[in-house]
N, C-alpha and C positions, 0 to 999 in steps of 0.2 A: 397189118395197120390198118387202125378204121379210117375207112372214106365215110362215110356219115354226115350230114351235114350240121354243124353245132345248131344246141337247142337257141330260136329266137328269144332273145330278151323280151323280158314282158314289157308292156306297152311304157309305162310311164319312165322306164328303163332308158327305154330305144331314144323317146325325145328327150331325157334329160342330157345323154349322150351327143344327139344329134346338137340340142343346143350348145354343148361346149365345142365340137368339131366348129360350128359356124363361129361362133366366138373365135376362137382360133385364126380362122380364115379371115374373119372381118377385120381383127384386130391388127393383123400384116397385113392389112388392104389387098390381097389377093382376092379381085370381084371374081375369076373365073371359077376358082376351085369352091369358092361360096356357093355360086350360083350351082355349079356342078353338083355341088351336096343335096341341093333342094330338088334339083333334076332327081338323082337316084333316089333319091327316099321315095319320091313319089312312085318314079317304077317300081318299088322295092313296094309298094303299098300303101304307103303313110297315108291315114287321113288328110287331105288337102287341108281342111280349118285347122286343127291338131298342128302342124305345120307354120300355119299363120301364127297361132297364136301362144302356141306351146313353146315353139322355136325363136320364129324369125322377132317376135313381141318380147319374150325375154331377152334375146342379146342386145333387142334395142336398149331396152331398160338399162342394162349392163355399162352400155355406151354412155347414158347420163348420168349413172354412179360414177364411173370410171373419169369421167370429166370432171364431176363436181372435187373429186378426189385427188386434181391434178395430175392423175397417171393417164388422160388423154389431150392433147391440146384442142384449140378451135377446129384446126384443121383438121385434124385427124378424125375429132368427133365427124367435122364435117364430111370425111370420106365413108368412114365408117358408113354413117345414114346411107348415103347414096350407094355404096353396097346392097344393105340390105333394100335399098327398094329395090336395085333390082332384083335380087334373090325374091322380092312381091312380083314383079315382072315375069320372070322364067317360071314361076309358079301358077301364074294367072296362064300363058301360054302352054301350060303342059297338057295333053291329049286328056288326062284324067279329070280334068276342072271343068270342061265345058259340060254347060248347063244349060236348059230350058225354063225362059220366064215362066213361071206357076204362080206369082203373086200379083202385087201391084208396083208403082213406081215411086221411088224414093229418090230425091236431091242429097246427095253428102257433099257439106262444101265446108272450110274454115272461115269463122269470122273473120271482117277487113281487120288487117293491122297481125292475124294468125299464120305464122311463118311455118310452124313445125306439121307438116301434110302428113306424115307417117302414121300416126296412129287413125287418123281419117280411111287413110287408103286400104290398110288393114281391114277397117268396118266396112270399108265399099266391098271388098274383095267376097267377105265373109259373108254380107249379105246376098252377094251374087251366088253362091255356094247355095245360101238357102232358096235360092229362086224367085230374088226380086230382079225387077229392070233398076240398073243404076246410073244416075247422071253423076259422074264424081267431076266437080268441080274446083277440089285442090286447094291450095293455099290463099291468103289473103285476099277475100273477094269481097268487094263494095257492095254493101248493101242494095244499094238500085239495080245494080247488074242482076241481083241474086232473084229479086222480085221479077223483073221482066224475063229472067227465064222459067219463073215458077207461071207465071201469065201466058207460058207460049206450050207449057209441058204439062199441066194440067196434074203434078205429083199427088203424091198421097199423102207424103208427109216429107220434111226436110230433117236431116239429121245435121247438128250445127257441129261444129268441136272448137276448143279452144282449151290450151296449155297453159298460156301465161294469163294471170289473174290480171294483170292490167287490161286487156283484153274484155273485161266484162261488163262495162259502158257499151259499148259497142257489140256485144252479143245482145246486151236490152234490146237496144235499138232493133236490130235483126231480127228478133224474137217475136218481138211488137209489130214489124211489119209484115212478117210472114203472117202472124195471126189475124192482121187488119185483112188479108183476101183469103182469109179461110183455111189457109193450111195449118195443119198443128207441128209441133216443134219438138223434135227430142235432141237434148245437149248433151254433148260428154266431153270430158278432158280434164285434168290435173285444174284447170282455170277456177273450178265450179265447184272447188273446195270438197272437205271432208264429207264423204256420203252423200255427195249432191246440193249442200245446204245454199246453196248460191244458188241453181236453177232454180228451186221455187220461188225466192223471194224475187228472181226476176221474172217470174212467170212462165218459164219452160211447159210445156203439155207432158214431157215426160224425161226422164234424166237417167243414165245407165253407166254405170263405176268401167266397162270397158266394152270389147265388139259383142265378145259372146253374149253379154247379157241385154247390149242393145237387140241382137238379133231376136235372142229368147222373147224380148219384149213386145219386138212389133210382131214373132208368130203367133203374141197369144191373141191378135186382133187388133183391127186399125185403131187409132189414134184419133178418138172424136175431132169431128173437126170445129173450128170455134166459129160460135155465132156471130154474124157478118153485123148482129146489131146492139153487139154485149158492149157495154159502156167499159172503157178501162180505167180500173180504180188505181189511185196512184199509191201505191203499196211503199214508195218512197221519199214519204213528209218531210223526211227529214232535209232533203235538198233543197228545203225553204231557206233555209239560211245562208245559202250563196255561198259557204265555204268550198266545196267542191270548184263550183266555178271560178274562184276568186285562186284558188291556189294553180287549176290547171293554168290558168288562164296568163298568171304571175310565175310558172316553171323555171321557166331560163332562166330572169333574174333571180333567182330563190337560188339555186343552182351555183348561181357568179356571187352573193352577196356571200352565201355559206362557206367556199372553197377558199375568196379570199381571207374571210375569217380564221377559217381553219389553219392557214399557213402560221397565225400567231399560235391557237391553242393546241397545235403540233409543230412543232420547232424544224422535227425530222423533212418534212415535207418540204424544208428548201433546198435542201440536196435531190432532191426527187428528179427523176431524168424526164424528159418531156413525155417520154413514152407512160412514165406514171403517173405523170400530171393530168396527161390524159384519162387513163385508167379511173385515177381518182376521181375526176369530173363527169365521167360514165355512169360510176358509182352513185354520187350523188345525184345523177339523173333519175336513175332506176328508182334511189330513195323517196325522188319527191313523187315518181308518177305513182309509185305502190300505194305512198299516202293519200294522193288523189284517189284511188279506187279504193283505198278503206275508209276514206270520207262518202264516194258514192254509197256504200256498202250499209257505212255507219258500223264498221265491223272492226274494232280495233285486232280482234286474233288473226284476220288475212294481214295484217301488215307484222306483226309481231312474228307470225312464222316466216316471214320475208327475210329478217332485219337475221333471227335462226340461223336462215341459211345462207344468207349472206356473208355472215360470220364466220363458218362452217366452209365458205368456197374463200374465203381471205386468211383464214388460219391454214389450208392446205397449199396456197400461195405464198407462206412466209411473212404476211401481212399477218401483225396482231391485230386480235380484236378488239383490244383496247380503243382502236382508233374509231371505234362507231359510234360510240354513247358520247367523243364532245361534237361530231358530226350532228349527231340528235340533236344534242342542247342545244346549238348555233340554231339550227331550225325550227326549234320549240319557240325560239326567243323572237325570230322576223317572225313568228307566227302568233304571237303572244296575243294577239283579239281574237284568234279563231279558237272557242274554248275545246270540237270537237276534235280539232287538229292536234293541241296542245295534249289532251287528253290520250291520243292513240301515239303519239309521241313519248311522253313519260311513261306510259306503260309497256312501248317494246324497250327505253332505256334501262328500267329496273330488270324487265328478264334477259337480256346481253350482259348486263351487268352481273345479276346473280349467277347466272351460268357462267360465265368468265371466271368469276371469284372462288365458284364452286372446283372449276374444273383445274384452277391453279393450285388450290388448295390441296387438289389429290396426287398432285404433282411434286409438291414441296416435297 
């Protein structure tokens, strides 16, 4: 009878297996098993950065996917995220993770209004592992408080995170404010679009698609400090038409007007429960907010991606996607004197209508 130790799996297989095991504990709401799993992996010699990015981050990505597919409730998604945060805390407290500061100082924070702090926490821990001194300021940080902090700490750079595109106007203000006091800014998160296209538009000094890429970028050398005498160039001349300002200012009245008119366009709404009516109003508010952001960036693709995602979420929850075009048409009617807004709305309406018709044809 053999008593030899079984051969160790290849690294990629071990990490994949570990991610599967962590998902099982997280989805079951088992905090103690989840943190114990992470601690045991470190005890057995797994690389802490790999556990952060190839295990915990992968599981958190699946949490989001399961919520979109309506296989996790909002409460379950919050609980799963909280357990992943505990797992990160357990990892950061492990003896194998203690590091010496060998590099400079970086402030990491979410832009004001951004509550998704876990991606930022992953970045902070990776940068600590790489020898940086980190000031982790967490979610929802108002820009004035960020600037006050930078004045007192002398950070070499700021890493700003945003997952929700509607925070981009606020992110723009934060980037500009940091640069105005001579601190360069690296940005990241899904809000900045495919390949970070909005990072460049909003003047960030650098962009990274994930924590590992951000750490690699900073390791190649310090970000150049902005010149304090540099004159800010207006890269968003389209804002002079005031469409963004007016849509933002009148968002509440737009939602109320469209909601009222939608009850005639969709007779089924008359039988909605109070909860369904609240959800519909929330969806309309999100549509108006994303439209305002698309106006800020003058980017119709941002709004079209959001509408496609919304259609996916609604469909997974049993709400027909064809409820979206009437809402978009009514909003376009209210904004008929706003050429950029109506163009963006019409493009999104065509996209979601074409996609829905294609799917209906495939299932007929």
